[in-house]
VMD Tcl script that builds the backbone (N, CA, C; Angstrom):
set m [mol new atoms 339]
animate dup $m
set s [atomselect $m all]
$s set {name element resname resid chain x y z} {
  {N N MET 1 A 58.315 -54.290 -12.638}
  {CA C MET 1 A 57.266 -54.051 -13.601}
  {C C MET 1 A 57.670 -54.708 -14.914}
  {N N MET 2 A 56.849 -55.639 -15.359}
  {CA C MET 2 A 57.057 -56.269 -16.661}
  {C C MET 2 A 55.701 -56.362 -17.343}
  {N N PHE 3 A 55.678 -55.991 -18.611}
  {CA C PHE 3 A 54.436 -55.929 -19.359}
  {C C PHE 3 A 54.255 -57.143 -20.258}
  {N N HIS 4 A 52.988 -57.446 -20.512}
  {CA C HIS 4 A 52.619 -58.471 -21.479}
  {C C HIS 4 A 51.820 -57.763 -22.570}
  {N N VAL 5 A 52.099 -58.091 -23.832}
  {CA C VAL 5 A 51.466 -57.442 -24.981}
  {C C VAL 5 A 50.699 -58.484 -25.781}
  {N N VAL 6 A 49.513 -58.110 -26.235}
  {CA C VAL 6 A 48.718 -58.945 -27.133}
  {C C VAL 6 A 48.388 -58.112 -28.362}
  {N N LEU 7 A 48.641 -58.672 -29.530}
  {CA C LEU 7 A 48.250 -58.057 -30.790}
  {C C LEU 7 A 46.843 -58.544 -31.109}
  {N N ASP 8 A 45.870 -57.644 -31.062}
  {CA C ASP 8 A 44.466 -57.985 -31.290}
  {C C ASP 8 A 44.200 -57.904 -32.795}
  {N N ILE 9 A 44.254 -59.041 -33.470}
  {CA C ILE 9 A 44.157 -59.042 -34.929}
  {C C ILE 9 A 43.339 -60.196 -35.498}
  {N N PHE 10 A 43.304 -61.315 -34.833}
  {CA C PHE 10 A 42.653 -62.495 -35.392}
  {C C PHE 10 A 41.247 -62.680 -34.842}
  {N N SER 11 A 40.425 -63.297 -35.655}
  {CA C SER 11 A 39.085 -63.710 -35.233}
  {C C SER 11 A 39.026 -65.227 -35.390}
  {N N GLY 12 A 38.615 -65.908 -34.373}
  {CA C GLY 12 A 38.474 -67.353 -34.458}
  {C C GLY 12 A 39.737 -68.133 -34.158}
  {N N MET 13 A 40.804 -67.450 -33.829}
  {CA C MET 13 A 42.041 -68.113 -33.413}
  {C C MET 13 A 42.754 -67.208 -32.417}
  {N N PRO 14 A 43.640 -67.763 -31.616}
  {CA C PRO 14 A 44.290 -66.957 -30.578}
  {C C PRO 14 A 45.142 -65.829 -31.170}
  {N N ASN 15 A 45.075 -64.689 -30.522}
  {CA C ASN 15 A 45.920 -63.560 -30.894}
  {C C ASN 15 A 47.331 -63.781 -30.363}
  {N N PRO 16 A 48.347 -63.327 -31.102}
  {CA C PRO 16 A 49.722 -63.479 -30.609}
  {C C PRO 16 A 49.976 -62.580 -29.411}
  {N N GLY 17 A 50.719 -63.102 -28.460}
  {CA C GLY 17 A 51.079 -62.340 -27.270}
  {C C GLY 17 A 52.518 -62.615 -26.889}
  {N N TRP 18 A 53.150 -61.674 -26.197}
  {CA C TRP 18 A 54.538 -61.821 -25.776}
  {C C TRP 18 A 54.786 -60.946 -24.555}
  {N N SER 19 A 55.778 -61.319 -23.807}
  {CA C SER 19 A 56.166 -60.553 -22.624}
  {C C SER 19 A 57.386 -59.710 -22.944}
  {N N LEU 20 A 57.398 -58.515 -22.398}
  {CA C LEU 20 A 58.550 -57.633 -22.538}
  {C C LEU 20 A 59.486 -57.857 -21.362}
  {N N GLY 21 A 60.760 -57.784 -21.615}
  {CA C GLY 21 A 61.743 -57.869 -20.539}
  {C C GLY 21 A 61.710 -56.607 -19.697}
  {N N LEU 22 A 62.452 -56.610 -18.622}
  {CA C LEU 22 A 62.456 -55.465 -17.715}
  {C C LEU 22 A 62.913 -54.195 -18.418}
  {N N ASP 23 A 63.992 -54.243 -19.176}
  {CA C ASP 23 A 64.491 -53.053 -19.872}
  {C C ASP 23 A 63.466 -52.547 -20.885}
  {N N GLN 24 A 62.837 -53.455 -21.609}
  {CA C GLN 24 A 61.810 -53.058 -22.569}
  {C C GLN 24 A 60.604 -52.443 -21.853}
  {N N SER 25 A 60.212 -53.044 -20.743}
  {CA C SER 25 A 59.063 -52.533 -19.992}
  {C C SER 25 A 59.337 -51.130 -19.461}
  {N N LEU 26 A 60.528 -50.911 -18.958}
  {CA C LEU 26 A 60.891 -49.580 -18.464}
  {C C LEU 26 A 60.932 -48.566 -19.602}
  {N N ALA 27 A 61.461 -48.973 -20.752}
  {CA C ALA 27 A 61.505 -48.072 -21.906}
  {C C ALA 27 A 60.097 -47.712 -22.364}
  {N N LEU 28 A 59.212 -48.694 -22.425}
  {CA C LEU 28 A 57.836 -48.438 -22.829}
  {C C LEU 28 A 57.131 -47.533 -21.823}
  {N N ALA 29 A 57.333 -47.774 -20.544}
  {CA C ALA 29 A 56.717 -46.926 -19.516}
  {C C ALA 29 A 57.176 -45.478 -19.676}
  {N N ALA 30 A 58.441 -45.265 -20.001}
  {CA C ALA 30 A 58.957 -43.909 -20.195}
  {C C ALA 30 A 58.299 -43.249 -21.411}
  {N N ILE 31 A 58.127 -44.013 -22.491}
  {CA C ILE 31 A 57.468 -43.475 -23.683}
  {C C ILE 31 A 56.029 -43.083 -23.355}
  {N N LEU 32 A 55.315 -43.977 -22.684}
  {CA C LEU 32 A 53.908 -43.718 -22.357}
  {C C LEU 32 A 53.750 -42.519 -21.432}
  {N N SER 33 A 54.670 -42.350 -20.499}
  {CA C SER 33 A 54.552 -41.245 -19.533}
  {C C SER 33 A 54.728 -39.882 -20.202}
  {N N GLY 34 A 55.326 -39.853 -21.386}
  {CA C GLY 34 A 55.530 -38.587 -22.079}
  {C C GLY 34 A 54.437 -38.222 -23.065}
  {N N LEU 35 A 53.406 -39.043 -23.195}
  {CA C LEU 35 A 52.343 -38.763 -24.157}
  {C C LEU 35 A 51.341 -37.754 -23.595}
  {N N PRO 36 A 50.878 -36.829 -24.442}
  {CA C PRO 36 A 49.888 -35.847 -23.977}
  {C C PRO 36 A 48.489 -36.455 -23.890}
  {N N VAL 37 A 47.746 -36.040 -22.889}
  {CA C VAL 37 A 46.356 -36.472 -22.715}
  {C C VAL 37 A 45.479 -35.680 -23.677}
  {N N VAL 38 A 44.536 -36.377 -24.317}
  {CA C VAL 38 A 43.613 -35.744 -25.265}
  {C C VAL 38 A 42.181 -36.122 -24.921}
  {N N ASP 39 A 41.258 -35.502 -25.615}
  {CA C ASP 39 A 39.837 -35.787 -25.435}
  {C C ASP 39 A 39.572 -37.249 -25.821}
  {N N PRO 40 A 38.956 -38.035 -24.950}
  {CA C PRO 40 A 38.678 -39.446 -25.264}
  {C C PRO 40 A 37.867 -39.646 -26.545}
  {N N ALA 41 A 37.089 -38.654 -26.940}
  {CA C ALA 41 A 36.272 -38.782 -28.149}
  {C C ALA 41 A 37.119 -38.851 -29.411}
  {N N THR 42 A 38.396 -38.491 -29.314}
  {CA C THR 42 A 39.267 -38.526 -30.498}
  {C C THR 42 A 39.742 -39.934 -30.825}
  {N N MET 43 A 39.615 -40.872 -29.900}
  {CA C MET 43 A 40.094 -42.236 -30.149}
  {C C MET 43 A 39.093 -42.991 -31.003}
  {N N PRO 44 A 39.559 -43.472 -32.160}
  {CA C PRO 44 A 38.640 -44.233 -33.016}
  {C C PRO 44 A 38.336 -45.599 -32.425}
  {N N GLY 45 A 37.159 -46.079 -32.732}
  {CA C GLY 45 A 36.796 -47.430 -32.305}
  {C C GLY 45 A 37.397 -48.451 -33.262}
  {N N PRO 46 A 37.797 -49.603 -32.748}
  {CA C PRO 46 A 38.382 -50.624 -33.622}
  {C C PRO 46 A 37.323 -51.264 -34.515}
  {N N PRO 47 A 37.733 -51.763 -35.679}
  {CA C PRO 47 A 36.785 -52.459 -36.559}
  {C C PRO 47 A 36.428 -53.831 -35.995}
  {N N ASP 48 A 35.424 -54.449 -36.588}
  {CA C ASP 48 A 35.020 -55.785 -36.152}
  {C C ASP 48 A 36.026 -56.854 -36.568}
  {N N LEU 49 A 36.675 -56.653 -37.710}
  {CA C LEU 49 A 37.629 -57.629 -38.226}
  {C C LEU 49 A 38.969 -56.958 -38.525}
  {N N GLY 50 A 40.025 -57.758 -38.502}
  {CA C GLY 50 A 41.347 -57.241 -38.823}
  {C C GLY 50 A 42.045 -56.644 -37.610}
  {N N TYR 51 A 42.998 -55.780 -37.872}
  {CA C TYR 51 A 43.801 -55.173 -36.813}
  {C C TYR 51 A 42.930 -54.306 -35.903}
  {N N ARG 52 A 42.970 -54.612 -34.606}
  {CA C ARG 52 A 42.189 -53.879 -33.615}
  {C C ARG 52 A 43.077 -53.283 -32.533}
  {N N GLY 53 A 44.384 -53.293 -32.748}
  {CA C GLY 53 A 45.289 -52.647 -31.808}
  {C C GLY 53 A 46.067 -53.628 -30.955}
  {N N PHE 54 A 46.773 -53.060 -29.993}
  {CA C PHE 54 A 47.555 -53.815 -29.020}
  {C C PHE 54 A 46.938 -53.625 -27.647}
  {N N GLU 55 A 47.013 -54.645 -26.832}
  {CA C GLU 55 A 46.658 -54.536 -25.417}
  {C C GLU 55 A 47.924 -54.774 -24.613}
  {N N ILE 56 A 48.189 -53.865 -23.682}
  {CA C ILE 56 A 49.355 -53.992 -22.814}
  {C C ILE 56 A 48.839 -54.175 -21.397}
  {N N SER 57 A 49.255 -55.242 -20.748}
  {CA C SER 57 A 48.841 -55.473 -19.363}
  {C C SER 57 A 50.070 -55.551 -18.474}
  {N N GLY 58 A 49.829 -55.383 -17.182}
  {CA C GLY 58 A 50.910 -55.481 -16.214}
  {C C GLY 58 A 51.171 -54.191 -15.477}
  {N N PHE 59 A 50.306 -53.196 -15.650}
  {CA C PHE 59 A 50.496 -51.918 -14.979}
  {C C PHE 59 A 50.104 -51.995 -13.509}
  {N N GLY 60 A 49.157 -52.863 -13.209}
  {CA C GLY 60 A 48.673 -52.960 -11.837}
  {C C GLY 60 A 47.815 -51.752 -11.503}
  {N N GLY 61 A 47.335 -51.714 -10.315}
  {CA C GLY 61 A 46.536 -50.566 -9.889}
  {C C GLY 61 A 45.158 -50.562 -10.510}
  {N N VAL 62 A 44.597 -49.376 -10.622}
  {CA C VAL 62 A 43.221 -49.206 -11.084}
  {C C VAL 62 A 43.070 -49.593 -12.553}
  {N N CYS 63 A 44.070 -49.282 -13.371}
  {CA C CYS 63 A 43.980 -49.569 -14.804}
  {C C CYS 63 A 45.132 -50.481 -15.193}
  {N N ASP 64 A 44.844 -51.761 -15.348}
  {CA C ASP 64 A 45.903 -52.720 -15.652}
  {C C ASP 64 A 46.122 -52.910 -17.142}
  {N N ILE 65 A 45.118 -52.611 -17.963}
  {CA C ILE 65 A 45.242 -52.856 -19.404}
  {C C ILE 65 A 45.112 -51.554 -20.177}
  {N N TYR 66 A 46.127 -51.286 -20.993}
  {CA C TYR 66 A 46.110 -50.144 -21.902}
  {C C TYR 66 A 45.839 -50.687 -23.303}
  {N N ARG 67 A 45.049 -49.945 -24.091}
  {CA C ARG 67 A 44.781 -50.310 -25.483}
  {C C ARG 67 A 45.423 -49.256 -26.370}
  {N N VAL 68 A 46.180 -49.728 -27.354}
  {CA C VAL 68 A 46.884 -48.859 -28.291}
  {C C VAL 68 A 46.303 -49.105 -29.679}
  {N N PHE 69 A 45.796 -48.027 -30.311}
  {CA C PHE 69 A 45.147 -48.194 -31.608}
  {C C PHE 69 A 45.137 -46.877 -32.365}
  {N N GLN 70 A 45.582 -46.904 -33.596}
  {CA C GLN 70 A 45.535 -45.784 -34.533}
  {C C GLN 70 A 45.963 -44.451 -33.916}
  {N N GLY 71 A 47.148 -44.448 -33.326}
  {CA C GLY 71 A 47.705 -43.202 -32.819}
  {C C GLY 71 A 47.144 -42.731 -31.497}
  {N N HIS 72 A 46.536 -43.630 -30.753}
  {CA C HIS 72 A 45.978 -43.301 -29.444}
  {C C HIS 72 A 46.309 -44.416 -28.451}
  {N N VAL 73 A 46.390 -44.045 -27.188}
  {CA C VAL 73 A 46.571 -45.008 -26.102}
  {C C VAL 73 A 45.456 -44.751 -25.097}
  {N N ASP 74 A 44.652 -45.764 -24.850}
  {CA C ASP 74 A 43.538 -45.650 -23.908}
  {C C ASP 74 A 43.912 -46.374 -22.627}
  {N N ALA 75 A 44.043 -45.619 -21.558}
  {CA C ALA 75 A 44.342 -46.168 -20.236}
  {C C ALA 75 A 43.066 -46.054 -19.401}
  {N N CYS 76 A 42.125 -46.945 -19.670}
  {CA C CYS 76 A 40.849 -46.988 -18.939}
  {C C CYS 76 A 40.116 -45.653 -18.988}
  {N N GLY 77 A 40.014 -45.083 -20.193}
  {CA C GLY 77 A 39.287 -43.836 -20.376}
  {C C GLY 77 A 40.169 -42.598 -20.403}
  {N N ARG 78 A 41.375 -42.707 -19.929}
  {CA C ARG 78 A 42.345 -41.600 -20.036}
  {C C ARG 78 A 43.094 -41.838 -21.344}
  {N N VAL 79 A 42.798 -41.015 -22.344}
  {CA C VAL 79 A 43.329 -41.224 -23.679}
  {C C VAL 79 A 44.494 -40.284 -23.943}
  {N N MET 80 A 45.548 -40.850 -24.525}
  {CA C MET 80 A 46.743 -40.077 -24.860}
  {C C MET 80 A 46.990 -40.160 -26.353}
  {N N ALA 81 A 47.527 -39.086 -26.920}
  {CA C ALA 81 A 47.861 -39.042 -28.341}
  {C C ALA 81 A 49.212 -39.711 -28.565}
  {N N ASP 82 A 49.262 -40.564 -29.573}
  {CA C ASP 82 A 50.490 -41.250 -29.976}
  {C C ASP 82 A 50.813 -40.804 -31.396}
  {N N ASP 83 A 51.230 -39.533 -31.525}
  {CA C ASP 83 A 51.507 -38.964 -32.841}
  {C C ASP 83 A 52.525 -39.800 -33.600}
  {N N GLY 84 A 52.244 -40.036 -34.851}
  {CA C GLY 84 A 53.121 -40.841 -35.678}
  {C C GLY 84 A 53.047 -42.324 -35.371}
  {N N ARG 85 A 52.129 -42.704 -34.499}
  {CA C ARG 85 A 51.938 -44.117 -34.111}
  {C C ARG 85 A 53.223 -44.737 -33.565}
  {N N ALA 86 A 53.990 -43.938 -32.851}
  {CA C ALA 86 A 55.285 -44.381 -32.322}
  {C C ALA 86 A 55.149 -45.573 -31.380}
  {N N VAL 87 A 54.120 -45.572 -30.535}
  {CA C VAL 87 A 53.951 -46.688 -29.595}
  {C C VAL 87 A 53.594 -47.954 -30.359}
  {N N GLU 88 A 52.704 -47.843 -31.336}
  {CA C GLU 88 A 52.348 -49.015 -32.151}
  {C C GLU 88 A 53.581 -49.570 -32.864}
  {N N LEU 89 A 54.382 -48.706 -33.445}
  {CA C LEU 89 A 55.605 -49.152 -34.123}
  {C C LEU 89 A 56.568 -49.802 -33.141}
  {N N TRP 90 A 56.709 -49.207 -31.962}
  {CA C TRP 90 A 57.609 -49.757 -30.940}
  {C C TRP 90 A 57.148 -51.157 -30.547}
  {N N LEU 91 A 55.843 -51.315 -30.312}
  {CA C LEU 91 A 55.311 -52.620 -29.926}
  {C C LEU 91 A 55.479 -53.635 -31.057}
  {N N LEU 92 A 55.231 -53.203 -32.287}
  {CA C LEU 92 A 55.398 -54.103 -33.419}
  {C C LEU 92 A 56.853 -54.559 -33.536}
  {N N HIS 93 A 57.789 -53.636 -33.374}
  {CA C HIS 93 A 59.202 -54.002 -33.448}
  {C C HIS 93 A 59.615 -54.928 -32.302}
  {N N SER 94 A 58.945 -54.806 -31.161}
  {CA C SER 94 A 59.286 -55.684 -30.035}
  {C C SER 94 A 58.925 -57.139 -30.321}
  {N N ALA 95 A 58.082 -57.354 -31.334}
  {CA C ALA 95 A 57.648 -58.714 -31.682}
  {C C ALA 95 A 58.183 -59.163 -33.034}
  {N N ARG 96 A 59.172 -58.471 -33.547}
  {CA C ARG 96 A 59.686 -58.747 -34.899}
  {C C ARG 96 A 59.988 -60.226 -35.112}
  {N N ASP 97 A 60.619 -60.867 -34.143}
  {CA C ASP 97 A 60.999 -62.272 -34.297}
  {C C ASP 97 A 59.900 -63.251 -33.872}
  {N N LEU 98 A 58.793 -62.733 -33.380}
  {CA C LEU 98 A 57.719 -63.587 -32.877}
  {C C LEU 98 A 56.541 -63.710 -33.836}
  {N N LEU 99 A 56.390 -62.738 -34.713}
  {CA C LEU 99 A 55.254 -62.728 -35.632}
  {C C LEU 99 A 55.660 -63.295 -36.988}
  {N N PRO 100 A 54.717 -63.889 -37.709}
  {CA C PRO 100 A 55.032 -64.320 -39.071}
  {C C PRO 100 A 55.514 -63.110 -39.887}
  {N N PRO 101 A 56.535 -63.281 -40.709}
  {CA C PRO 101 A 57.102 -62.147 -41.455}
  {C C PRO 101 A 56.082 -61.372 -42.290}
  {N N ASP 102 A 55.121 -62.073 -42.911}
  {CA C ASP 102 A 54.133 -61.365 -43.736}
  {C C ASP 102 A 53.196 -60.518 -42.884}
  {N N LEU 103 A 52.844 -60.989 -41.699}
  {CA C LEU 103 A 52.008 -60.212 -40.781}
  {C C LEU 103 A 52.765 -58.984 -40.293}
  {N N HIS 104 A 54.014 -59.176 -39.889}
  {CA C HIS 104 A 54.835 -58.070 -39.419}
  {C C HIS 104 A 54.972 -57.011 -40.523}
  {N N ALA 105 A 55.294 -57.435 -41.737}
  {CA C ALA 105 A 55.490 -56.511 -42.854}
  {C C ALA 105 A 54.186 -55.772 -43.196}
  {N N GLY 106 A 53.061 -56.473 -43.170}
  {CA C GLY 106 A 51.771 -55.849 -43.470}
  {C C GLY 106 A 51.412 -54.783 -42.458}
  {N N LEU 107 A 51.624 -55.059 -41.185}
  {CA C LEU 107 A 51.330 -54.067 -40.150}
  {C C LEU 107 A 52.295 -52.887 -40.242}
  {N N LEU 108 A 53.546 -53.172 -40.509}
  {CA C LEU 108 A 54.541 -52.113 -40.658}
  {C C LEU 108 A 54.125 -51.159 -41.773}
  {N N ALA 109 A 53.656 -51.707 -42.884}
  {CA C ALA 109 A 53.176 -50.870 -43.994}
  {C C ALA 109 A 51.938 -50.072 -43.581}
  {N N GLU 110 A 51.036 -50.708 -42.835}
  {CA C GLU 110 A 49.820 -50.005 -42.383}
  {C C GLU 110 A 50.158 -48.838 -41.460}
  {N N PHE 111 A 51.180 -49.018 -40.608}
  {CA C PHE 111 A 51.547 -47.980 -39.651}
  {C C PHE 111 A 52.397 -46.884 -40.293}
  {N N GLY 112 A 52.833 -47.110 -41.522}
  {CA C GLY 112 A 53.658 -46.115 -42.182}
  {C C GLY 112 A 55.100 -46.134 -41.730}
  {N N GLY 113 A 55.549 -47.283 -41.226}
  {CA C GLY 113 A 56.916 -47.370 -40.704}
  {C C GLY 113 A 57.742 -48.161 -41.611}
}
mol reanalyze $m
mol bondsrecalc $m
mol representation Tube
mol addrep $m
């Protein structure tokens, strides 16, 4: 199991994406498996412009793409709470060397990390 992550942030140009190594993928899977399920209505919708969350693919099965946004993880309608935006911070840190420094710093400030 190896995951691919896309930061959904740009309009009119490709969004940055990166693959996680096996150890990172296993660590992320462990984090996700410990999140509590919540009412799907609690997940905010992304804005039209700007940061719209992360997409994680590579799960296989019925739901291959998870969306992570504003303290929630949506696994094809099964929504989990990500208190403190820990998953978003983890994903952002996994791309520290791949993203432009100003973009990384701006998102880090937005997430409160």
